[in-house]
N, C-alpha and C positions, 0 to 999 in steps of 0.2 A: 889135570888129566889131559893127556895128549889127544889130539884129534884122531879118531880112528879112520883107517882107510875104508873107502866105500866102494862097492861094486860098480861097474860101469853101467849095468842095466838092472832093472827091478821089475817085479810084477805089479801091475796096476789094473784097475777096473775103470774103463772110460766110457762115457757117452760119445759115440761116434756119429750117431744119427738120431734125431729126435724120434720119440715113440718106438724105439727099438731097444732090445736088451743091451746091458753092459757088454762091452768087449773086454775080455780078460786076456792081457797080453803083456809082453815085455816092452818097456820104454826106457829112455835114458834116466839114470839116477841124477838127482840134483847135484850140482857141483859146488863145493865150497868156494871155488874161485869166482863163481858168477853170482854170489849172494849179494842182495841189497845190504847195505851196512847194518840195517836193523833186523835182519832176518835170522831165523834159526833153521837148521835142518834137523828134523826129528825122525828117529827110527820108530815107526808106528807100532805100538804094541796091541792096541785095540782101536777099531774104528766102528762107529755106530751109524745105523741107518736112520734118517730123519725124513719126515714128510716132505721137507723141502727138496730132498733128492728126487722124489717123484715129479715135483714141479720142474726141476731142472731137466729131467729126462723128457718131459713133455714140451719143453721149449718156452716155458712161462717167463723165464728171465732172459731169453735170447742169448744164452751163453755161447761164447765162441767155442767151436768144436775142433778137435776132440778135447774133452775135459774130464779129469779124474774126479769121481764122485766123492761124497761125504765131507761135511764140514764139522764132524764130531770125531776128533781124534785125540789120543793121548799116547805118550811114549817117552823116549829118552833123547836128550839133546846130543847130537853127534857132530854138529857143525854150527859155528856162530859167525855172524857178520862183524865187520870191523868196529862198529859203533855199539855193539851189545855190551852192556855192563850189568844187567840184572839176571843173567843166566850164565852157567858154565857147562862145559862138556860133562855129561853124565847126569845132569839134573833131570828129574822127572817133571813132565810138563803137560798141562792141558792146553792144547793148541788154541790160539785166538782165531776168530773168524775174519775180522777186518784186517786189511793190509794197507800200510803206507798212507795214512791220513795226511792231509796237506799241512796241518798245524797252523795254517795262516788265516783260514776263513773265519767268519763270524761264529760259525758253529763250533769250530775247534777252539776258538778263543773264549767261548761262552762257558756256562756252567759245565761241570764235568759230565753230567748226565746227558748233555746235548751231543757229545763228541762222537758217539756211534753213528750220528746222522750226517757226518761230513760227506758232502757230495763229490768231493775231489779226492777220492781214494783209488787204490788199484784193485778193489773188488774183494769179495768174500771167498774163502776157501770153498771149493766144491761148487761154486756158482759162477764166479768170474776167473778164478784161479784154481789150479789143480788141488784136489783135496786129499783126504786121508785113506781112501781105498787104494793104498799103495804101500809098499814096504818102507818108503821114505817120503816125507812131505816137508814143504817149506811153509813156515808161518812167521808172523811179525812178532818179535820178542816184546814189543811195547803193548801188544794186545793179548798176550798169553799169560798164564798163571802157573807158578810153581806149585806142585802138589804137596800138601802137608802130609805128615805121617798119618797113616790110617785111612788115606784115600787112595785106593788101588786104581790101576789103569782101567779095569772093568767098570768101576764106578765113575771115574773121571770122564771117560769118552762121551757117554750120553749127556753128561752135564755141560759139555762144551757148547751145545746149542740149547737143548731142552732145558737143562738146569739154569743156564744164564737167562733164558727167555722167561721162564715161569717165576724165577726168583725176583726178577725185575718187576713183573706184574704184581706179585704179592706185596713187594715193597711200595710200589706206586699206589696201591690202594690206600696207604697212609692211615692204617687202622691202629688202634691201641689194644693192648692186651685185654682179652675178654670179649672183644667185639666179634661179630659174625662176618665171615667171608664166604661168599658163594663161589663155587667153581663149576661152571658149565663145561662138561667134558671131563669130569673129575676122574674117570676111569681109564684115561689114555696115558700116553707116555709123559706128557707135560702134567696132566691132571694129578696123577698119583704122587708126583714130586711136589706139586702145589699143596696137596693136603699135608704132606710132611713138613714143608717149609712153614706153612701157616701155623701149624700146631707148635713147631719149634719156637716160633715168635710169639706164642701165647694167645693165638686166635682160636675161635671156634669155627668149625667148617661145615657148610652145607654142600654136599656133593650132589651134582645133578648129571645124569647120564641117560642115554637111550639104548644102551646095549646091555644084555645080560652079563657079558664079560666085564664091561665097564662098571656096572653096579657092584659086581662081586669084588672087583679090585678096589673100589671106593670103600667098601666095608673092610676089606683086608687091611687097608692102610688107615683105618680108624677115623674116617670122617664122622663127625658127631651126629650128623643127620644125612641120610642118603635118600634121594628122591628120583623116581623113574619118570622122566619127562614125557614118556609115551602116554601118560595119563591125560595130557592136554594142559594148556596154560592155566585155565581157571582152577583145576584141581591141584596143580603144582603150586600155584601161588597160595592157595588155602593151606596146603600142607606145610609150606615154608613159614607162613605167618603163624600157624599153630605151634610149630617147633621153636620159633624164636620169640614166643610170647607176644605176638602182635607187632613186632618191630620190623621184621624182614631183615635181609642181609644189609649190613652197613655199607658194604661194597661187594661187587661181584666181578670175577675175572672170567672172560669167555675164551676158551681154547678150542671150541668146536666150530667147524666150518659149515655145519648144517644151516640151511636157509633161515630157519626160525630161531637160531641159537642166540643171536644178539637181542632179539625181541624178548626171548625168555629171560636172558640175563638181566635186562632192564626191569622186567616185570617182578622179579623176586627181590629187587633192590629197594631199600627204603627211600622215601621221598628225600630229595636233595643228596642222595648217595652217588657214588661213582660206579660206573661200569667200565672196566678196563678191557679193551678189545685187543686180543693177541692173535687169534685166528685170522687167516688171510684169504677169505673167499673173495671172489671178484667184486661182489657188492655186499655191503653191510647195511642191513635194513632194520630200522628202528621206527616204531610208530611215533607220529608227531606228539601224541599225548604224553609219552614218556619224557620227551625233551621239554615241552612247553608247560604242561599242567602238573607234572610230577618233578620237574627240575632235575632229572637224572643227568649227571655230568659224564659224557662219554669221552674217554681218552684212549688213544692208541699207545701201544708199548712194544718195543723192539727187543733190546738186549741189555744185559748188565754192562756197566762200565767195568774197566779192569779192576778198580778198587772194590766194586760190588761183587765181582767174580771171586775175588780173594775172600771177601766176607762170606759168600756162599759156601766156599770150600771149607772154611773154618766151622760154619754152622753144620755142614755135613759131617765133619769129623767129630765135632763135639756132641751132636745129638744122635749119631749112629744112623743117619738117613741112608736109605738104600734105594736101589733102582730095580724094578722088576725086569729081568733080562731074559732074552732068548738067545742062547749062544750058538754060533756057527763058527767052524774052524777053517780058516783059509779062504782066500778070495774065490776058490773054486766052488764054495758053498753059497756065494752071494746070490745066485739065481734062486736057490731054495729059500733064502731069507726074504727076498723080494716077493716071491709067491706067497709065503706065509703072511707077510705084512699086508698084501693085497687081499687076502682072504677075509679080512675083517675080524678074525678070531684071535689074533695075537694080542696078548696082554703086555703092556709095558713096551720096552725097547728091544730092538734086534741088534745084536753085536756080532762083528766079525773079529775073531781072535787072529791077529796078524803075526804076532811074535809069541808063540807058545812058551818058548824058553823064558822070556821076560815075565810073562804072567805067572808061570809056574814058580819062578824065583820069588815073586811077591807072596805067593801062597805059602811057600816054605818059610818065609820070614815072619808070617803071622800065625803059624801053626804052633 
């Protein structure tokens, strides 16, 4: 397929000043002539809002401004770099977050699951490089995934970060079918995906949340046990132990930034079990007793590898995994989405439909 001609300018939502609203305005469209050899230009069909976007807007990552928001994007390849061999014009893609790893350091040369930690890269979309809140975005083909049949843009966009993040955490728990996985923050954007991934992999799930909306979403997505952590640690632990026949969770994944969330995650985990910390509060606080006297193994987790990302997409397609979405149409509605997300009442993920024609075409193809 021939490379399509691109407009000289495009609409984008950018952080211009920290702690200020996005500016929605026209900026230059990425040029095929200036692409890094491994890069793709993607016509964005759907972009998703992530908690990380609020951190970028607050200056948590000291991003160079202006920067286009969102690292959760999916769309169609309209430009390819000279070294790209795994994508062609017209392919449907879930954009990768990382760009231009060095390939030479110990991390890049180590096990595949280490490579996302390369310290010598050009940054993540929406954090150090322009992201998906634009009509066109540039991503690294080596970090991106082709979408299988049955995975639409509206499903793929929030999986680009939320899906890759929680799938890695569930896999890192290293549990066997039939074992119990705890999810602290089970009723959020990552949590409700974690419930589905865990059950698709044959695990039993204890969902823990502190919001009425989160508890309702945990029930909706069929967590085997749902516990309101507002009852307090002692009552929560008793309830989890009773539900798991005195075992506790074989491992627990924490996706909540609440100050007491890591402590709660350890408390509901069986002795010698793992607690996988995904949430990114400034400080992670765990009582000494959990580490020393109960031998809880605390591990951090970041993102899927490219291969795990493809496995995730296949699991999504095979098991009919869905994302609870809140749809907004066009970047002009992004301020409304941000307000809804900040209200604390939003269930699941907030999406901006960037290319209604492409999304509608997918709907027609599955009807």
